[in-house]
C-alpha positions in Angstrom: -37.2 -76.2 108.3 -37.7 -73.2 111.2 -35.6 -70.0 110.8 -32.5 -70.0 111.9 -31.9 -66.1 113.8 -29.2 -64.6 115.5 -30.8 -61.4 117.3 -28.5 -58.2 118.8 -30.5 -56.1 121.3 -28.6 -53.0 122.0 -31.1 -51.9 124.7 -30.0 -48.3 125.8 -26.4 -48.2 123.9 -25.3 -46.8 121.1 -25.6 -43.3 120.3 -26.6 -42.4 116.5 -22.8 -42.2 115.6 -21.5 -45.3 117.3 -24.8 -47.3 116.0 -24.2 -46.5 112.7 -20.0 -47.6 113.0 -21.4 -50.9 115.0 -24.0 -51.6 112.3 -20.9 -50.7 109.3 -19.3 -52.8 110.8 -21.5 -55.8 110.9 -22.4 -55.4 107.7 -19.1 -55.4 106.3 -18.1 -58.3 108.5 -20.7 -60.7 107.0 -20.1 -59.1 103.1 -19.7 -62.2 101.0 -19.0 -64.9 103.4 -21.8 -67.7 103.9 -24.1 -66.7 106.9 -26.6 -69.7 107.5 -29.0 -67.3 109.8 -31.0 -64.1 109.5 -29.4 -61.7 111.8 -31.8 -58.6 113.0 -30.3 -56.2 115.4 -32.7 -53.6 118.1 -30.9 -50.4 118.1 -32.5 -47.9 120.7 -35.2 -45.5 118.7 -32.9 -42.6 118.3 -29.9 -44.8 116.8 -32.1 -46.4 114.4 -32.4 -44.1 111.4 -28.3 -43.9 111.3 -28.0 -47.6 111.9 -30.9 -48.2 109.0 -28.6 -46.1 106.9 -25.8 -47.8 107.5 -27.0 -51.5 106.8 -28.2 -50.3 103.3 -27.9 -52.9 101.1 -26.8 -55.5 103.8 -28.9 -58.4 104.5 -29.3 -57.5 108.0 -32.4 -56.5 109.2 -33.5 -53.5 112.1 -35.9 -53.8 114.6 -37.4 -51.5 117.5 -37.1 -52.3 121.0 -40.7 -51.5 122.0 -43.9 -49.9 121.3 -46.6 -48.5 121.7 -50.5 -50.2 121.0 -51.8 -47.4 119.5 -51.5 -45.8 116.0 -51.2 -41.9 117.2 -52.0 -39.7 120.0 -51.5 -37.7 122.9 -48.7 -40.6 124.3 -45.8 -38.3 125.0 -42.3 -40.6 124.9 -44.3 -43.4 122.9 -43.3 -44.8 119.8 -45.8 -46.7 117.1 -45.7 -49.6 114.8 -46.2 -47.3 111.4 -43.3 -45.0 113.2 -41.0 -48.3 112.7 -42.2 -49.4 109.6 -41.3 -45.9 108.5 -37.5 -46.0 109.6 -37.2 -49.6 107.5 -38.0 -51.7 111.0 -39.1 -54.8 109.7 -39.4 -56.5 113.6 -39.8 -55.7 117.1 -39.6 -56.6 120.4 -42.4 -57.1 122.6 -42.3 -58.2 126.5 -38.7 -58.2 127.2 -38.5 -59.3 130.7 -36.3 -55.6 131.5 -39.7 -54.4 130.4 -42.0 -56.6 132.4 -39.8 -56.2 135.5 -38.2 -52.8 135.4 -40.7 -51.1 133.7 -43.7 -53.0 135.5 -45.6 -54.4 131.9 -48.0 -56.4 132.5 -49.9 -59.3 130.5 -52.8 -56.7 129.2 -50.9 -54.0 128.1 -48.1 -56.4 125.9 -51.5 -58.5 124.7 -51.9 -55.0 123.2 -48.9 -54.0 122.0 -48.2 -58.3 120.5 -52.2 -57.3 118.2 -50.2 -54.0 117.3 -47.1 -54.8 116.7 -49.2 -57.7 113.9 -51.5 -55.1 112.7 -48.9 -52.7 111.8 -46.9 -55.8 110.0 -43.8 -55.9 112.0 -42.8 -59.6 112.7 -42.8 -59.5 117.0 -40.3 -61.3 119.1 -42.4 -62.2 122.0 -40.4 -62.7 125.2 -40.8 -65.0 128.1 -39.4 -66.4 130.8 -39.4 -66.6 134.7 -37.6 -65.6 137.5 -34.8 -67.2 139.6 -37.4 -68.1 142.4 -40.0 -69.2 140.2 -37.4 -71.6 138.7 -36.5 -72.6 141.6 -39.9 -73.4 143.1 -40.8 -75.3 139.9 -43.1 -73.1 138.2 -41.0 -71.9 135.3 -42.9 -73.7 132.9 -46.4 -72.3 134.4 -44.9 -68.6 134.3 -44.0 -68.9 130.7 -47.9 -70.6 129.7 -49.4 -67.7 131.4 -47.5 -65.3 129.5 -48.1 -66.6 126.2 -51.2 -67.4 126.8 -52.5 -64.3 128.1 -50.7 -62.5 124.7 -51.1 -65.1 122.3 -55.0 -66.0 122.9 -57.0 -65.3 119.8 -53.6 -65.1 117.3 -54.7 -65.9 114.1 -52.8 -69.0 112.5 -51.3 -66.1 109.6 -50.3 -64.0 112.6 -48.8 -66.6 114.4 -46.3 -67.6 111.2 -45.1 -64.4 111.6 -44.6 -64.3 115.0 -40.9 -65.2 116.6 -40.4 -66.5 120.6 -37.8 -65.4 122.6 -36.7 -67.9 125.8 -34.9 -65.5 128.0 -34.7 -66.8 131.6 -34.6 -63.9 134.0 -31.9 -64.9 136.0 -29.9 -65.3 133.2 -30.2 -62.0 131.4 -26.6 -60.0 132.6 -26.0 -61.8 135.1 -23.4 -63.9 133.6 -25.3 -67.2 134.4 -26.4 -69.2 131.5 -28.6 -71.6 131.1 -27.3 -74.9 130.7 -28.3 -76.4 127.0 -30.3 -79.3 129.0 -32.5 -76.3 130.4 -33.0 -74.3 127.1 -33.9 -77.7 125.1 -36.2 -78.4 128.0 -38.0 -75.0 128.1 -38.1 -75.0 124.4 -40.0 -78.0 124.1 -42.1 -76.8 126.9 -42.9 -73.5 124.7 -44.0 -75.7 121.5 -46.4 -78.2 124.2 -47.9 -74.5 124.9 -48.2 -73.6 121.2 -49.7 -76.7 120.3 -52.1 -76.0 122.8 -53.0 -72.7 122.0 -53.1 -73.3 117.9 -51.7 -77.1 116.5 -49.0 -79.0 115.9 -47.9 -77.4 112.7 -47.4 -74.2 114.5 -45.6 -75.7 117.5 -43.3 -77.1 114.8 -42.8 -74.2 112.9 -42.3 -71.1 114.9 -39.1 -70.4 115.5 -38.2 -69.8 119.3 -35.2 -68.5 120.6 -32.7 -68.0 123.8 -31.8 -65.1 125.5 -29.4 -64.9 128.5 -25.9 -64.1 128.8 -25.4 -65.4 125.4 -21.4 -65.3 123.9 -19.2 -66.9 121.9 -17.9 -69.5 124.3 -21.3 -71.0 124.7 -23.1 -69.4 121.5 -22.4 -72.9 119.6 -23.4 -75.2 122.1 -27.2 -73.7 122.9 -27.8 -73.5 119.5 -27.0 -76.8 118.6 -29.5 -78.0 121.5 -32.5 -79.2 120.4 -35.5 -77.3 119.7 -33.6 -74.1 120.0 -33.8 -72.0 117.1 -31.2 -68.9 117.2 -30.3 -66.5 119.9 -31.2 -62.8 121.4 -27.6 -61.4 122.2 -27.5 -58.4 125.1 -23.8 -57.5 125.8 -22.2 -59.4 123.0 -24.1 -57.7 120.4 -22.3 -54.6 121.2 -19.2 -55.6 119.7 -18.6 -56.3 116.0 -16.0 -58.8 116.8 -18.3 -61.2 119.6 -21.4 -60.4 117.8 -19.7 -62.0 114.7 -18.4 -65.1 116.1 -21.3 -65.8 117.1 -23.6 -65.1 114.2 -20.9 -67.6 112.5 -21.4 -70.2 115.3 -24.7 -70.5 114.0 
């Protein structure tokens, strides 16, 4: 059985005090209740220590929203995987669409970041997905295949076993538009075909693939019931404890 994962990406929201309050509310919200998924939250870098402290003793994991590909050096403003591990992070996002399309990160940089995450013992949540014009032009599968080949080629079986894929159609992130259950299931099947081509059938069957893009309490259960969808990567709805807890319990 593949892992069921509900992840919350706080993006550039929540200072350290606000983050500690939200994390505490999430920990309290699941305490003593049956939870059928792994939970990971990705706070801003400056908020990680306060969040990790608020989650002490909880089963909720913490991750970084990004990392640099070197361990140390003259790289002003960057954060290494070792620094994230030192703060208690177990996961890291790599290749989120906002890093690709706002910051301008391409395949060469993201491949190096994937190598760094795996080298530093973090679980990378590797994000892939197409723009609206690419989907409308029938190129969604090709775009995702290129993104995966660029960053996963050369990854060992042991490393891919620690990797999570997140399919996030860029046209559905923060827009209120959501892929249908069929859209999500079809693209997750494409991702598994690519994994089988790059690795083998066992990897394709065992790698968790999440859906991300305007996930909310109203659509989470339907999306997570789609064949091949192993959980969700949540944006705005992860910034309020009631809505994120609703999604957790919908899994």
